C-alpha positions in Angstrom: 0.0 0.0 0.0 3.0 2.3 0.5 5.6 1.3 -2.0 7.3 4.7 -1.9 8.1 4.5 1.8 11.3 3.3 3.5 11.0 1.0 6.5 13.2 0.8 9.5 13.0 -2.4 11.6 14.5 -2.1 15.1 14.5 -5.2 17.2 15.8 -4.6 20.7 17.4 -8.0 21.1 19.9 -6.7 23.6 17.1 -6.1 26.1 14.8 -9.0 25.3 12.7 -10.4 26.6 10.5 -7.4 27.6 7.9 -9.4 29.4 10.0 -10.0 32.5 11.1 -6.4 33.1 9.6 -3.8 35.5 7.2 -1.4 33.9 9.4 1.7 34.3 12.3 0.0 32.6 10.0 -1.0 29.7 8.8 2.6 29.4 12.4 3.9 29.4 13.4 1.4 26.7 10.4 2.0 24.5 10.8 5.8 24.7 14.5 5.5 23.9 13.8 3.2 21.0 11.1 5.4 19.6 13.4 8.4 19.9 16.1 6.6 17.9 13.6 5.7 15.2 12.4 9.3 15.0 16.0 10.5 14.7 16.3 8.2 11.7 13.4 10.0 10.1 10.5 7.8 11.0 7.1 9.3 10.3 5.1 6.5 12.1 6.0 4.2 14.9 4.7 0.6 15.1 5.2 -0.9 18.6 5.2 -4.5 17.6 5.2 -5.9 21.1 2.2 -6.5 23.3 4.1 -5.8 26.5 5.7 -2.5 25.3 2.3 -1.4 23.9 0.6 -2.1 27.2 3.0 -0.1 29.3 4.2 2.7 26.9 1.9 3.3 23.9 -0.2 6.0 25.7 3.0 7.8 26.9 4.4 7.7 23.4 1.2 9.2 22.0 1.3 12.0 24.6 5.0 12.8 23.9 4.8 12.5 20.1 1.3 14.0 19.3 2.1 14.5 15.6 3.4 11.0 15.0 1.0 8.1 14.5 1.8 5.5 17.2 0.4 2.0 16.3 0.5 -0.7 19.0 -0.5 -4.3 19.1 -2.7 -6.0 21.7 -3.9 -9.5 22.4 -6.7 -10.5 20.0 -9.2 -10.9 22.8 -12.2 -9.3 21.1 -12.3 -11.6 18.1 -11.7 -14.6 20.3 -14.6 -13.7 22.6 -17.0 -12.7 19.9 -16.5 -15.8 17.8 -18.6 -18.0 20.1 -21.3 -17.2 22.6 -20.3 -17.8 26.2 -16.9 -19.1 25.3 -13.9 -20.0 27.5 -10.9 -18.0 26.3 -7.4 -18.5 27.5 -5.0 -15.5 27.0 -1.4 -16.5 26.9 0.9 -13.5 27.5 3.7 -12.2 29.5 3.1 -11.4 33.2 3.6 -7.7 32.6 1.0 -7.6 29.7 -1.6 -9.4 31.8 -1.0 -7.2 34.9 -1.4 -3.8 33.0 -4.5 -1.7 33.3 -4.7 -1.6 29.5 -5.3 -5.4 29.4 -7.6 -5.3 32.4 -9.7 -2.6 30.8 -10.0 -4.7 27.6 -10.8 -7.8 29.6 -13.5 -6.0 31.5 -15.2 -5.0 28.3 -15.8 -8.7 27.4 -16.0 -10.4 30.8 -19.8 -10.7 30.5 -19.5 -12.5 27.1 -16.9 -15.1 28.0 -15.0 -16.8 30.7 -11.6 -15.1 30.1 -8.6 -16.8 31.8 -5.2 -15.2 32.0 -2.4 -17.6 31.4 1.0 -16.0 32.3 3.8 -17.6 30.4 7.1 -16.8 32.1 10.0 -18.3 30.2 8.1 -19.0 27.0 9.8 -16.2 25.1 13.2 -17.6 26.1 12.2 -21.1 24.9 11.1 -19.6 21.6 14.2 -17.5 21.1 16.2 -20.6 22.1 14.8 -22.4 19.1 12.3 -24.7 20.9 9.5 -24.3 18.4 8.3 -27.8 18.1 10.3 -30.0 20.4 9.4 -31.9 23.6 10.6 -29.1 25.9 8.0 -26.8 24.4 5.3 -29.4 24.4 6.0 -30.2 28.1 5.8 -26.4 28.9 2.5 -26.0 27.1 1.0 -29.2 28.7 1.9 -27.8 32.1 0.3 -24.4 31.3 -2.9 -26.0 30.1 -3.0 -28.8 32.8 -5.4 -26.9 35.1 -8.1 -26.7 32.4 -10.3 -29.2 30.7 -9.0 -29.2 27.1 -12.4 -30.0 25.8 -13.8 -26.8 27.4 -11.3 -24.4 25.9 -12.9 -22.6 23.0 -10.1 -20.3 22.1 -6.5 -19.4 23.0 -5.2 -15.9 22.4 -1.5 -15.6 21.6 -0.8 -12.4 23.5 2.9 -11.9 22.6 4.5 -11.3 19.2 6.8 -14.2 19.8 4.0 -16.7 20.3 2.8 -17.1 16.7 6.1 -18.9 16.0 4.7 -21.7 18.1 1.1 -21.6 16.9 1.3 -25.0 15.3 2.6 -26.5 18.5 -0.1 -24.9 20.6 -2.6 -26.2 18.1 -1.1 -29.7 18.5 -1.5 -29.6 22.2 -5.1 -28.2 22.0 -6.3 -29.7 18.7 -10.0 -28.7 19.2 -9.3 -25.1 20.1 -9.2 -22.0 17.8 -6.0 -20.1 18.1 -6.0 -16.3 17.8 -3.0 -14.3 16.8 -3.1 -10.5 17.3 -0.6 -9.9 14.5 
Protein backbone atom coordinates (compact mmCIF):
# COMPACT_ATOMS: atom_id res chain seq x y z
CA UNK A 1 0.00 0.00 0.00
CA UNK A 2 2.95 2.33 0.53
CA UNK A 3 5.61 1.32 -2.01
CA UNK A 4 7.34 4.71 -1.89
CA UNK A 5 8.10 4.49 1.81
CA UNK A 6 11.27 3.27 3.46
CA UNK A 7 10.95 1.02 6.50
CA UNK A 8 13.21 0.75 9.51
CA UNK A 9 13.05 -2.38 11.63
CA UNK A 10 14.51 -2.10 15.09
CA UNK A 11 14.52 -5.24 17.19
CA UNK A 12 15.80 -4.63 20.70
CA UNK A 13 17.42 -8.04 21.10
CA UNK A 14 19.93 -6.68 23.60
CA UNK A 15 17.13 -6.07 26.10
CA UNK A 16 14.82 -8.95 25.25
CA UNK A 17 12.69 -10.38 26.64
CA UNK A 18 10.54 -7.41 27.63
CA UNK A 19 7.88 -9.43 29.43
CA UNK A 20 9.99 -9.97 32.55
CA UNK A 21 11.12 -6.38 33.11
CA UNK A 22 9.61 -3.80 35.49
CA UNK A 23 7.17 -1.37 33.86
CA UNK A 24 9.38 1.70 34.29
CA UNK A 25 12.31 -0.02 32.60
CA UNK A 26 10.02 -0.95 29.70
CA UNK A 27 8.80 2.62 29.44
CA UNK A 28 12.39 3.90 29.38
CA UNK A 29 13.44 1.36 26.73
CA UNK A 30 10.40 2.00 24.55
CA UNK A 31 10.82 5.79 24.73
CA UNK A 32 14.51 5.46 23.89
CA UNK A 33 13.78 3.15 20.96
CA UNK A 34 11.07 5.44 19.59
CA UNK A 35 13.41 8.42 19.92
CA UNK A 36 16.05 6.55 17.94
CA UNK A 37 13.58 5.70 15.18
CA UNK A 38 12.40 9.30 14.99
CA UNK A 39 16.03 10.48 14.73
CA UNK A 40 16.29 8.18 11.69
CA UNK A 41 13.37 10.03 10.08
CA UNK A 42 10.47 7.75 10.96
CA UNK A 43 7.06 9.26 10.26
CA UNK A 44 5.14 6.54 12.12
CA UNK A 45 6.05 4.19 14.94
CA UNK A 46 4.70 0.65 15.14
CA UNK A 47 5.23 -0.86 18.59
CA UNK A 48 5.19 -4.54 17.60
CA UNK A 49 5.24 -5.87 21.15
CA UNK A 50 2.19 -6.47 23.34
CA UNK A 51 4.15 -5.76 26.51
CA UNK A 52 5.69 -2.50 25.27
CA UNK A 53 2.32 -1.40 23.92
CA UNK A 54 0.60 -2.12 27.22
CA UNK A 55 3.03 -0.06 29.29
CA UNK A 56 4.18 2.70 26.93
CA UNK A 57 1.87 3.33 23.93
CA UNK A 58 -0.20 5.99 25.68
CA UNK A 59 2.95 7.77 26.90
CA UNK A 60 4.40 7.69 23.37
CA UNK A 61 1.18 9.20 22.03
CA UNK A 62 1.33 11.97 24.64
CA UNK A 63 4.96 12.78 23.89
CA UNK A 64 4.76 12.53 20.09
CA UNK A 65 1.31 13.95 19.35
CA UNK A 66 2.07 14.55 15.64
CA UNK A 67 3.35 11.01 14.98
CA UNK A 68 1.00 8.07 14.50
CA UNK A 69 1.77 5.45 17.15
CA UNK A 70 0.43 1.99 16.33
CA UNK A 71 0.47 -0.69 18.98
CA UNK A 72 -0.46 -4.35 19.15
CA UNK A 73 -2.73 -5.95 21.70
CA UNK A 74 -3.89 -9.50 22.37
CA UNK A 75 -6.72 -10.51 19.99
CA UNK A 76 -9.22 -10.86 22.82
CA UNK A 77 -12.18 -9.26 21.06
CA UNK A 78 -12.33 -11.61 18.05
CA UNK A 79 -11.73 -14.62 20.30
CA UNK A 80 -14.59 -13.69 22.62
CA UNK A 81 -17.04 -12.70 19.88
CA UNK A 82 -16.47 -15.85 17.80
CA UNK A 83 -18.64 -17.99 20.08
CA UNK A 84 -21.32 -17.17 22.60
CA UNK A 85 -20.30 -17.82 26.24
CA UNK A 86 -16.89 -19.10 25.28
CA UNK A 87 -13.94 -20.00 27.46
CA UNK A 88 -10.91 -18.04 26.27
CA UNK A 89 -7.37 -18.48 27.54
CA UNK A 90 -5.02 -15.55 27.02
CA UNK A 91 -1.36 -16.53 26.90
CA UNK A 92 0.87 -13.51 27.49
CA UNK A 93 3.72 -12.17 29.53
CA UNK A 94 3.10 -11.45 33.18
CA UNK A 95 3.62 -7.73 32.56
CA UNK A 96 1.03 -7.59 29.74
CA UNK A 97 -1.57 -9.40 31.83
CA UNK A 98 -0.97 -7.15 34.87
CA UNK A 99 -1.38 -3.85 33.02
CA UNK A 100 -4.46 -1.68 33.33
CA UNK A 101 -4.70 -1.61 29.53
CA UNK A 102 -5.31 -5.37 29.37
CA UNK A 103 -7.56 -5.27 32.43
CA UNK A 104 -9.75 -2.64 30.81
CA UNK A 105 -10.00 -4.69 27.61
CA UNK A 106 -10.80 -7.83 29.58
CA UNK A 107 -13.47 -5.97 31.54
CA UNK A 108 -15.23 -5.02 28.27
CA UNK A 109 -15.78 -8.68 27.41
CA UNK A 110 -16.04 -10.45 30.76
CA UNK A 111 -19.83 -10.69 30.47
CA UNK A 112 -19.50 -12.48 27.10
CA UNK A 113 -16.92 -15.11 27.96
CA UNK A 114 -14.95 -16.83 30.67
CA UNK A 115 -11.59 -15.14 30.12
CA UNK A 116 -8.64 -16.76 31.81
CA UNK A 117 -5.20 -15.16 32.05
CA UNK A 118 -2.36 -17.61 31.44
CA UNK A 119 0.96 -15.97 32.32
CA UNK A 120 3.80 -17.62 30.43
CA UNK A 121 7.13 -16.78 32.09
CA UNK A 122 10.03 -18.34 30.25
CA UNK A 123 8.13 -18.97 27.02
CA UNK A 124 9.83 -16.18 25.07
CA UNK A 125 13.19 -17.60 26.11
CA UNK A 126 12.17 -21.06 24.88
CA UNK A 127 11.08 -19.61 21.55
CA UNK A 128 14.23 -17.53 21.13
CA UNK A 129 16.22 -20.62 22.07
CA UNK A 130 14.76 -22.41 19.05
CA UNK A 131 12.33 -24.68 20.92
CA UNK A 132 9.50 -24.26 18.41
CA UNK A 133 8.27 -27.83 18.11
CA UNK A 134 10.33 -30.00 20.42
CA UNK A 135 9.35 -31.88 23.56
CA UNK A 136 10.63 -29.14 25.87
CA UNK A 137 8.02 -26.78 24.43
CA UNK A 138 5.27 -29.41 24.40
CA UNK A 139 5.97 -30.17 28.08
CA UNK A 140 5.85 -26.45 28.91
CA UNK A 141 2.50 -26.03 27.14
CA UNK A 142 1.04 -29.20 28.67
CA UNK A 143 1.92 -27.84 32.11
CA UNK A 144 0.35 -24.45 31.32
CA UNK A 145 -2.89 -26.02 30.11
CA UNK A 146 -3.05 -28.79 32.76
CA UNK A 147 -5.40 -26.88 35.10
CA UNK A 148 -8.07 -26.67 32.37
CA UNK A 149 -10.27 -29.24 30.70
CA UNK A 150 -8.96 -29.16 27.12
CA UNK A 151 -12.44 -29.97 25.80
CA UNK A 152 -13.83 -26.82 27.39
CA UNK A 153 -11.30 -24.37 25.95
CA UNK A 154 -12.88 -22.64 22.96
CA UNK A 155 -10.05 -20.27 22.10
CA UNK A 156 -6.48 -19.40 22.96
CA UNK A 157 -5.20 -15.90 22.36
CA UNK A 158 -1.48 -15.63 21.60
CA UNK A 159 -0.79 -12.39 23.46
CA UNK A 160 2.88 -11.94 22.61
CA UNK A 161 4.45 -11.30 19.23
CA UNK A 162 6.79 -14.24 19.80
CA UNK A 163 3.97 -16.73 20.29
CA UNK A 164 2.79 -17.07 16.65
CA UNK A 165 6.07 -18.88 16.04
CA UNK A 166 4.68 -21.74 18.14
CA UNK A 167 1.08 -21.56 16.92
CA UNK A 168 1.26 -25.01 15.34
CA UNK A 169 2.64 -26.53 18.52
CA UNK A 170 -0.07 -24.89 20.63
CA UNK A 171 -2.61 -26.25 18.15
CA UNK A 172 -1.14 -29.74 18.45
CA UNK A 173 -1.51 -29.61 22.25
CA UNK A 174 -5.07 -28.20 21.97
CA UNK A 175 -6.32 -29.72 18.70
CA UNK A 176 -9.99 -28.72 19.15
CA UNK A 177 -9.26 -25.10 20.06
CA UNK A 178 -9.23 -22.03 17.83
CA UNK A 179 -5.98 -20.07 18.11
CA UNK A 180 -6.04 -16.26 17.75
CA UNK A 181 -2.96 -14.25 16.84
CA UNK A 182 -3.14 -10.48 17.31
CA UNK A 183 -0.60 -9.90 14.54
